C-alpha positions in Angstrom: -20.5 -60.9 28.1 -20.3 -64.4 26.9 -18.3 -67.2 28.4 -14.6 -66.8 27.3 -12.8 -69.6 25.6 -10.2 -70.8 28.1 -6.6 -71.2 27.2 -5.0 -74.6 27.7 -4.2 -74.7 31.4 -1.7 -77.1 33.1 -3.6 -79.7 35.1 -3.6 -79.0 38.8 -1.4 -81.2 40.9 -3.2 -83.2 43.5 -1.5 -82.3 46.8 -2.3 -81.9 50.4 -1.6 -79.0 52.8 -1.7 -75.2 52.1 1.3 -75.3 49.8 2.8 -72.4 51.7 6.0 -72.7 53.7 7.8 -70.3 56.0 10.9 -70.3 53.9 8.9 -69.3 50.8 7.4 -66.3 52.7 10.9 -65.3 54.1 12.4 -65.5 50.6 9.6 -63.3 49.2 10.0 -60.8 52.0 13.8 -60.6 51.5 13.4 -60.2 47.8 10.8 -57.4 48.2 13.2 -55.5 50.4 16.0 -55.9 48.0 13.8 -54.7 45.1 13.0 -51.6 47.2 16.7 -51.1 47.8 17.3 -51.3 44.1 14.5 -48.8 43.3 16.0 -46.4 45.9 19.5 -46.7 44.6 18.9 -47.0 40.8 15.4 -46.2 39.6 14.9 -43.0 41.8 18.5 -41.8 41.0 18.9 -42.3 37.2 15.4 -43.1 36.1 16.0 -46.6 34.7 12.9 -48.5 35.7 13.7 -51.8 37.5 10.4 -52.6 39.3 7.9 -51.7 36.6 6.1 -54.0 34.1 3.0 -56.1 34.1 3.9 -58.5 35.6 6.6 -56.7 37.5 10.1 -57.2 36.2 11.6 -58.5 39.5 8.8 -61.1 39.9 9.4 -62.5 36.4 13.2 -62.5 36.9 12.9 -64.4 40.2 10.4 -66.8 38.7 12.8 -67.5 35.8 15.8 -68.0 38.1 14.0 -70.3 40.5 12.5 -72.3 37.6 15.9 -72.7 36.0 18.0 -73.4 39.1 15.7 -75.6 41.1 16.4 -78.8 39.1 20.1 -78.2 39.6 19.7 -77.6 43.3 17.6 -80.7 43.6 20.5 -82.8 42.2 23.2 -81.1 44.4 21.3 -80.5 47.7 17.8 -81.9 47.5 16.6 -80.6 50.9 17.3 -77.0 49.8 15.4 -77.3 46.5 12.2 -75.3 46.4 9.0 -77.1 45.4 6.6 -76.0 42.6 4.1 -74.5 45.0 6.8 -72.6 46.9 8.0 -71.0 43.7 4.4 -70.0 42.8 4.0 -68.6 46.3 7.0 -66.4 46.1 5.9 -65.1 42.7 2.4 -64.5 43.9 3.5 -62.6 46.9 5.8 -60.4 44.8 2.9 -59.5 42.5 1.0 -57.8 45.3 4.0 -56.2 47.1 6.3 -54.9 44.4 4.1 -52.6 42.3 3.8 -49.9 45.0 7.5 -49.2 44.9 7.4 -48.9 41.1 6.7 -45.9 38.9 2.9 -45.8 39.5 3.0 -46.7 43.2 3.5 -44.3 46.1 5.7 -42.0 43.9 2.5 -41.0 42.2 0.6 -40.4 45.5 3.1 -38.5 47.7 3.3 -35.3 45.7 -0.5 -34.8 46.2 0.2 -34.1 49.9 2.8 -31.4 49.5 3.0 -29.7 46.0 0.6 -26.9 46.9 2.7 -25.9 49.9 6.1 -26.2 48.1 5.1 -24.7 44.7 2.9 -21.9 46.0 3.6 -18.6 44.2 1.6 -15.3 43.9 0.7 -16.3 40.4 -0.8 -19.7 41.0 -2.8 -18.8 44.2 -1.9 -22.1 45.8 -1.3 -20.4 49.1 -4.9 -19.4 49.3 -6.0 -23.0 49.4 -3.3 -24.7 51.5 -5.5 -24.0 54.5 -7.9 -26.6 53.2 -5.4 -29.4 53.3 -6.1 -31.5 56.4 -3.4 -31.2 59.0 -3.2 -35.0 59.3 -2.5 -35.5 55.6 1.1 -34.2 55.7 3.6 -32.5 58.0 3.0 -28.8 58.8 6.7 -28.0 59.1 7.4 -26.2 55.8 11.2 -26.6 56.3 10.8 -30.4 56.3 8.7 -30.3 53.2 11.3 -28.1 51.5 14.0 -30.5 52.5 12.1 -33.3 50.9 12.1 -31.5 47.5 15.6 -30.0 47.7 17.5 -32.4 49.8 18.2 -31.6 53.4 21.4 -30.6 55.2 21.5 -34.1 56.4 20.3 -37.2 54.5 18.5 -38.4 57.7 14.8 -38.6 57.2 12.7 -36.7 59.8 10.5 -39.7 60.6 9.1 -38.0 63.6 7.2 -35.4 61.6 6.1 -38.0 59.0 5.2 -40.9 61.4 1.6 -39.8 61.9 0.6 -38.9 58.3 2.4 -42.0 56.9 0.8 -44.2 59.5 -2.6 -42.9 58.6 -2.0 -43.3 54.9 -0.7 -46.8 55.4 -4.0 -47.6 57.1 -5.9 -46.0 54.2 -4.1 -48.3 51.7 -4.6 -51.4 53.8 -8.3 -50.7 53.8 -8.2 -50.1 50.1 -6.4 -53.4 49.6 -8.9 -55.3 51.8 -11.8 -53.8 49.9 -10.5 -54.9 46.5 -9.6 -58.3 48.0 -13.2 -58.6 49.2 -14.5 -57.6 45.8 -12.2 -60.0 43.9 -13.1 -62.8 46.3 -16.8 -62.4 45.6 -16.2 -62.5 41.9 -13.5 -65.2 41.8 -15.8 -68.2 41.4 -18.0 -66.5 38.9 -15.0 -65.7 36.6 -12.8 -68.8 37.1 -15.4 -71.6 37.4 -18.7 -70.3 36.0 -17.4 -68.3 33.0 -14.0 -70.0 32.8 -12.0 -66.9 31.9 -8.6 -67.6 30.5 -6.3 -65.5 32.8 -3.6 -65.1 30.1 -0.9 -63.6 32.4 -1.3 -66.6 34.7 0.0 -68.7 31.8 3.5 -67.3 32.4 4.2 -68.8 35.9 2.1 -72.0 35.2 4.0 -72.7 32.0 7.4 -72.2 33.6 6.7 -74.5 36.5 4.4 -77.1 34.9 5.6 -80.5 36.0 3.4 -82.5 33.6 5.5 -82.4 30.5 9.1 -83.4 30.2 11.1 -84.2 33.3 10.7 -81.3 35.6 10.6 -77.5 35.4 13.9 -77.1 33.5 12.9 -79.6 30.9 9.5 -78.0 30.6 10.5 -74.4 29.8 14.2 -73.7 29.6 14.7 -77.1 28.0 12.2 -76.3 25.3 13.9 -75.1 22.1 11.0 -72.8 21.3 11.4 -71.0 24.6 15.0 -70.3 23.7 14.0 -69.0 20.2 11.7 -66.5 22.0 14.5 -65.5 24.3 16.9 -65.1 21.5 14.4 -62.9 19.6 14.2 -60.7 22.6 18.0 -60.6 22.8 18.2 -59.5 19.2 15.6 -56.8 19.7 17.2 -55.3 22.8 20.8 -55.8 21.6 20.0 -53.6 18.5 18.4 -50.9 20.6 21.2 -50.9 23.1 23.8 -50.8 20.4 22.0 -47.9 18.8 22.1 -46.0 22.2 25.9 -46.1 21.8 26.0 -45.5 18.1 22.9 -43.9 16.5 24.0 -45.1 13.1 23.2 -48.7 14.0 19.8 -49.8 12.7 17.3 -51.0 15.3 13.7 -52.1 15.8 12.3 -49.1 17.5 9.8 -49.5 20.3 7.7 -46.7 18.9 7.7 -45.2 15.4 5.5 -42.3 14.5 3.5 -42.5 11.3 2.1 -38.9 11.6 4.0 -37.8 8.5 1.5 -39.9 6.5 -1.5 -37.8 7.8 -0.6 -34.1 7.3 -3.6 -32.9 5.3 -7.2 -32.3 6.4 -9.3 -34.3 7.1 -6.8 -37.2 7.5 -4.8 -35.3 10.2 -7.5 -36.5 12.6 -5.8 -39.9 12.4 -2.9 -38.5 14.3 -1.2 -39.5 16.5 -0.5 -42.8 14.7 2.1 -44.8 16.6 3.5 -48.1 15.4 4.6 -50.0 18.5 6.8 -53.0 18.7 6.9 -53.7 22.5 7.8 -57.5 22.9 5.6 -57.8 26.0 2.5 -56.9 24.1 3.3 -59.3 21.3 4.2 -62.2 23.7 1.2 -61.8 26.0 -1.0 -60.8 23.1 -0.5 -64.3 21.7 -2.6 -65.5 24.7 -5.4 -63.0 24.1 -8.5 -64.2 22.2 -8.8 -63.4 18.6 -12.1 -61.5 19.2 -10.4 -59.2 21.7 -7.4 -58.6 19.5 -9.6 -57.8 16.5 -11.9 -55.6 18.6 -9.0 -53.4 19.9 -7.7 -52.9 16.4 -11.2 -52.2 14.9 -12.4 -49.8 17.6 -9.1 -47.9 17.5 -9.5 -47.2 13.9 -13.2 -46.7 14.3 -12.6 -43.9 16.7 -10.0 -42.3 14.4 -12.3 -42.5 11.4 -15.0 -40.9 13.5 -12.6 -38.0 14.0 -12.1 -37.9 10.2 -15.8 -37.7 9.7 -16.0 -34.9 12.1 -13.5 -33.0 10.1 -15.4 -33.6 6.9 -18.8 -32.6 8.4 -17.3 -29.5 10.2 -18.2 -31.0 13.6 -15.0 -30.4 15.6 -15.6 -29.7 19.3 -12.4 -29.9 21.4 -11.7 -33.5 22.3 -14.0 -35.0 19.7 -14.7 -38.0 19.5 -14.1 -38.0 23.3 -12.1 -41.3 23.4 -11.7 -41.5 27.2 -15.2 -40.3 28.0 -16.6 -43.2 25.9 -14.2 -45.6 27.6 -15.1 -44.3 31.1 -18.8 -44.7 30.4 -18.0 -48.3 29.2 -16.0 -49.0 32.3 -18.8 -48.1 34.6 -21.5 -49.7 32.5 -19.7 -53.0 32.1 -19.1 -53.2 35.9 -22.8 -52.9 36.4 -23.5 -55.4 33.6 -21.0 -57.9 35.1 -22.8 -57.7 38.5 -26.2 -58.2 36.7 -24.8 -61.1 34.7 -23.5 -62.7 37.9 -26.7 -62.1 39.9 -27.3 -65.8 40.5 -23.9 -66.2 41.9 -24.1 -63.0 43.9 -27.4 -64.2 45.5 -25.7 -67.4 46.6 -22.8 -65.3 48.0 -25.3 -63.1 49.8 -27.2 -66.1 51.3 -23.9 -67.7 52.4 -22.8 -64.4 54.0 -26.0 -64.3 56.0 -25.4 -67.9 57.1 -28.4 -69.3 55.1 -26.6 -70.6 52.0 -25.2 -74.0 51.1 -22.4 -72.7 48.8 -19.0 -73.9 50.0 -16.6 -71.0 50.3 -13.7 -72.9 52.0 -11.7 -72.7 48.9 -12.0 -68.9 48.5 -9.5 -66.3 49.7 -12.0 -65.0 52.3 -15.2 -66.5 53.7 -18.1 -64.8 51.9 -19.4 -63.3 55.1 -16.1 -61.5 55.7 -15.8 -60.5 52.0 -19.2 -58.8 52.2 -18.2 -57.2 55.5 -14.9 -56.1 54.0 -16.6 -54.5 51.1 -19.0 -52.6 53.4 -16.3 -51.7 55.8 -14.1 -50.3 53.1 -16.9 -48.1 51.9 -17.7 -46.8 55.4 -13.9 -46.2 55.9 -13.6 -44.2 52.7 -16.6 -42.1 53.4 -15.5 -41.5 57.0 -12.0 -40.6 55.8 -13.1 -38.1 53.3 -15.8 -36.7 55.6 -13.2 -36.0 58.3 -11.0 -34.4 55.7 -13.8 -32.1 54.6 -15.1 -33.6 51.4 -18.8 -33.5 50.8 -20.4 -37.0 50.9 -22.4 -36.1 47.8 -19.0 -36.1 45.9 -17.2 -38.8 47.9 -19.8 -41.5 47.4 -20.1 -41.3 43.6 -16.3 -40.9 43.4 -15.8 -44.1 45.5 -18.4 -46.1 43.5 -16.8 -45.1 40.2 -13.4 -46.0 41.5 -14.7 -49.4 42.6 -16.4 -49.9 39.2 -13.1 -49.1 37.5 -11.3 -51.7 39.7 -13.9 -54.4 39.0 -13.7 -53.8 35.2 -9.9 -53.6 35.2 -9.8 -56.9 37.1 -12.1 -58.4 34.4 -9.7 -57.0 31.7 -6.8 -58.7 33.4 -8.7 -62.0 33.9 -10.1 -62.2 30.3 -7.6 -60.2 28.2 -4.4 -60.1 30.2 -3.1 -57.0 28.4 0.3 -56.1 29.9 -0.3 -52.4 30.1 -1.0 -50.1 33.0 -3.2 -47.6 31.2 -5.9 -49.8 29.7 -8.3 -47.6 31.7 -9.2 -43.9 31.0 -7.0 -42.2 33.6 -8.4 -39.1 35.4 -11.9 -40.0 34.4 -13.4 -41.2 37.7 -12.9 -37.6 38.9 -13.6 -36.0 35.5 -16.9 -37.8 35.1 -18.2 -36.1 38.3 -16.8 -32.7 37.3 -18.5 -33.0 33.8 -21.8 -34.2 35.2 -22.2 -31.7 38.1 -20.1 -28.8 37.0 -17.6 -26.9 39.3 -20.3 -24.4 40.3 -22.6 -27.1 41.8 -19.6 -28.9 43.4 -18.7 -25.7 45.2 -22.2 -25.3 46.5 -22.1 -28.9 47.8 -19.0 -28.5 49.9 -17.1 -25.3 49.3 -13.4 -25.0 48.5 -12.4 -27.5 51.2 -14.3 -30.3 49.5 -12.8 -29.5 46.1 -9.2 -29.4 47.5 -9.7 -32.7 49.3 -11.1 -34.3 46.2 -8.1 -33.1 44.2 -5.8 -34.7 46.7 -7.8 -38.0 46.7 -7.8 -37.9 42.9 -4.6 -39.9 42.8 -7.1 -42.8 42.8 -8.3 -41.3 39.5 -5.2 -40.1 37.8 -3.3 -43.2 38.7 -4.5 -46.7 39.5 -3.8 -48.2 42.9 -7.3 -49.7 43.0 -6.9 -51.3 39.6 -3.4 -52.6 40.4 -4.7 -54.3 43.6 -7.7 -55.8 42.0 -5.8 -57.1 38.9 -3.0 -58.8 40.8 -5.3 -60.2 43.4 -7.4 -61.9 40.8 -4.2 -63.2 39.2 -3.0 -64.6 42.5 -6.3 -66.3 43.2 -6.1 -68.1 39.9 -2.4 -69.0 40.5 -3.5 -70.5 43.8 -6.3 -72.5 42.2 -4.1 -74.0 39.5 -1.1 -74.4 41.8 -3.1 -76.1 44.5 -2.2 -73.5 47.1 -4.7 -72.8 49.8 -6.2 -69.4 48.9 -7.1 -68.5 52.4 -3.6 -68.9 53.7 -2.2 -67.0 50.7 -4.7 -64.2 51.3 -3.4 -63.5 54.8 0.1 -63.5 53.5 -0.9 -61.2 50.6 -2.0 -58.6 53.2 1.2 -59.1 55.3 3.5 -58.7 52.2 1.5 -55.8 51.0 2.0 -54.0 54.3 5.7 -54.8 54.4 6.0 -53.7 50.8 4.4 -50.4 51.6 6.7 -49.9 54.6 9.8 -50.7 52.5 8.6 -48.4 49.8 8.1 -45.5 52.3 11.6 -46.1 53.6 13.3 -46.4 50.2 11.5 -43.3 48.7 12.0 -41.0 51.7 15.6 -42.0 52.1 16.2 -40.9 48.5 14.0 -37.8 48.8 15.9 -36.4 51.8 19.2 -37.6 50.4 19.2 -36.0 47.0 15.8 -34.1 46.8 12.7 -34.9 44.9 13.5 -32.1 42.4 16.3 -34.2 40.9 14.4 -37.5 41.0 15.0 -40.0 38.2 17.9 -37.9 36.7 15.8 -34.7 36.2 18.0 -31.6 36.6 16.1 -29.6 39.3 12.9 -30.0 37.4 11.2 -32.7 39.5 9.9 -36.0 38.1 6.9 -36.0 35.8 4.4 -37.2 38.5 5.2 -34.1 40.5 4.8 -31.8 37.5 1.6 -33.6 36.6 0.3 -33.0 40.1 1.2 -29.3 39.9 -0.8 -29.1 36.7 -3.8 -30.8 38.3 -3.8 -28.3 41.2 -3.5 -25.4 38.7 -6.6 -26.8 37.0 -8.4 -27.0 40.3 -7.6 -23.4 41.1 -9.0 -22.5 37.7 -12.3 -24.3 38.5 -12.5 -22.7 41.9 -11.9 -19.1 40.7 -13.9 -19.5 37.5 -16.6 -22.1 38.2 -18.7 -23.3 35.3 -21.7 -25.5 34.8 -22.0 -29.1 33.7 -20.4 -30.3 30.5 -23.4 -31.9 28.8 -21.5 -32.9 25.7 -18.8 -34.9 27.4 -21.3 -36.4 29.8 -23.5 -37.4 26.9 -20.6 -39.2 25.2 -19.8 -41.0 28.4 -23.4 -42.2 28.6 -23.3 -43.1 24.9 -20.1 -45.1 25.5 -21.7 -47.0 28.4 -24.8 -47.8 26.3 -22.7 -49.0 23.4 -20.5 -51.2 25.7 -23.7 -52.8 27.2 -25.1 -53.3 23.7 -21.9 -55.2 22.7 -22.1 -57.3 25.9 -25.7 -58.2 25.3 -24.9 -59.1 21.6 -22.2 -61.5 22.8 -24.6 -63.0 25.3 -27.3 -63.6 22.6 -24.9 -64.6 19.7 -22.0 -66.6 21.1 -20.0 -66.0 17.9 -20.5 -62.3 17.8 -17.1 -61.0 16.8 -16.9 -57.7 18.6 -15.9 -57.6 22.3 -16.9 -54.8 24.7 -13.6 -55.1 26.6 -11.9 -54.4 23.3 -14.0 -51.3 22.9 -13.1 -49.8 26.3 -9.5 -50.8 26.1 -9.0 -49.4 22.6 -10.3 -46.0 23.6 -8.9 -45.9 27.2 -5.6 -44.1 26.5 -7.1 -41.7 24.0 -5.8 -41.1 20.4 -2.2 -41.7 21.5 -2.9 -45.4 22.0 -0.4 -47.8 20.5 -1.9 -51.2 21.2 -3.3 -51.6 17.7 -0.2 -52.6 15.9 1.2 -55.4 18.1 -2.3 -56.8 18.4 -2.8 -56.7 14.7 0.5 -58.4 14.2 -0.4 -61.2 16.7 -3.9 -61.5 15.3 -2.6 -62.2 11.7 0.1 -64.6 13.1 -2.5 -66.6 15.1 -5.0 -66.6 12.2 -2.4 -68.1 9.8 -1.2 -70.5 12.5 -4.6 -71.8 13.2 -5.4 -72.1 9.5 -2.3 -74.1 8.8 -1.6 -76.1 11.9 -4.8 -75.9 14.0 -5.1 -75.6 17.8 -2.2 -78.0 18.3 0.3 -75.7 16.6 -1.1 -72.7 18.6 -0.5 -74.6 21.9 3.0 -75.8 20.9 4.1 -72.2 20.2 3.1 -70.8 23.6 6.6 -71.3 25.1 8.1 -69.3 22.2 5.9 -66.2 23.0 6.4 -66.6 26.7 10.2 -66.9 26.0 9.9 -63.6 24.2 8.4 -62.0 27.3 10.9 -63.5 29.7 13.8 -62.6 27.4 12.6 -59.0 27.1 12.2 -58.7 30.9 15.7 -60.0 31.4 17.5 -57.9 28.8 15.5 -54.7 29.0 14.3 -54.9 32.6 17.5 -56.1 34.2 20.5 -56.0 32.0 20.0 -52.6 30.4 19.4 -50.7 33.8 22.6 -52.2 35.1 24.6 -51.4 32.0 23.2 -47.9 31.9 24.5 -47.2 35.5 28.0 -46.9 34.0 27.2 -44.4 31.3 26.0 -40.8 31.2 22.3 -40.0 30.7 22.9 -38.8 27.1 23.7 -42.4 26.1 21.4 -44.4 28.4 18.5 -42.1 27.7 18.5 -43.0 24.0 17.0 -46.4 24.8 14.4 -45.6 27.5 12.5 -48.8 28.1 9.2 -48.3 29.8 7.2 -51.3 30.8 
């Protein structure tokens, strides 16, 4: 991949010291606890998301409040005012500690440990396979598992029966965090210094605390009329949607509008689903994405849809064609390998430094390169040991782990170069599905028996959801924030680990308190039907039982499309390396196809592409830069009104009203 054109970055402030203070760490710790308390009392009860978003809503809210109030505090009580680096430290620590109490955090992992025991019926045959669940994965007391789903006679959490499994899983997640931190440390200099990637999402905090323009943070952002225009546009968008929740007759700008009615006849029905999305976060952050990436996402989305149309015309219609996610998954793995090859000079220098023979200075990195290499190796050994002790064949565990790491690396690259504010810009489930398709359930059974398959299904939360990707993406953002904010990365890295551990402990406390208080079956306002992650997990284990009882061979067709997707992504990357102005971007290809035909990125990206094209034609790069506060204001305003105000308002109204405007970040 070619060197990306960097966005205009605020000049670093020349300062001494680490930039980290005890009060900044304490403030971040207290806020993370309060966020977990809010999740436990609001999000888990009524289903209004308060901790989701990319970046997380609470982190953006705190950043906005501190940036707005600090100048006032400085006038009234100067010793109490937070400095620029302290605000950035608080924001950075929240990025790595808040996501695991949110919708795709531990809530997506915990059902993997207990659904087979709780949902076992004669029809689904779960009971025949619960014996293969390692005893140290979850409590063996069925009464306590049942109380978690249905609410116990007492809201007290039986921490005694959960202490061992949760302690072990906490250790697992810490090793996973350290592994991705090691990987991102190794790649940080290559991406930030050598390739000068733009890190679009880092523009948000840097723009809001930039001291170089105006007369301080308030004058820079909240004193900028363009920022307020963006905030007011977000207010208008959300006010109309909230008003429509109370009165459906009021017109609004819907977040999603289906255009399926335009494509009802063959072969054009292959264009469905066609969703017109107007999510302000995609528009606001999309303004910071390069034109090549924006255009590539749009073109490859419609390219895949037209490929489906051509399949209809030619009579070639195998189920799943044209295999969107398989193509994207192949591209994810292939681009990870291509990135390592492209960075080979840098990686050789890292390796020599790790062995003690190199001259490269790593004092400004999150970890010394020696420890980063050790961390990457130790994480791999830990995962293989963990899965081996659980009963998973190493022939399955090793490729699964390597694919997960490839996904984490490429996802981190997507964040650093594209900054797309979406969780599912990767093909979910595919790290596991690639192996199933390539080997076939029959061969997988021969390798490790039912025990190995059951353990792999439990561990597939790393495939269905994205803890590895979340860690890698926010770690690379934090490293860039530290660089631009003149915060010592090594100090911040240690605090990242500390806040991550505390965030996980707080998340376990908040979730289990709610589970045993009201029952997981009524989580997020669901009437005795469990939340969607639990139902998704039940479906995954049903599929697993089907593979065990009716094992088949490899799926050559889907594997072939995955290989084809990988080759096409590499061809695009090579083309951009040879021709610097080559317009198609490989990241645009894998992102466009990642969510399958239901993707809705295309319209906001098309809208932003046309807006930027006109702006650059009329006013040039100066006009583009001047409007950055407007689009960041749109993001901040949406987070405040949809991520904070609406969840609070909806607490006072029944679900039939609040559910009409269901904002998902």
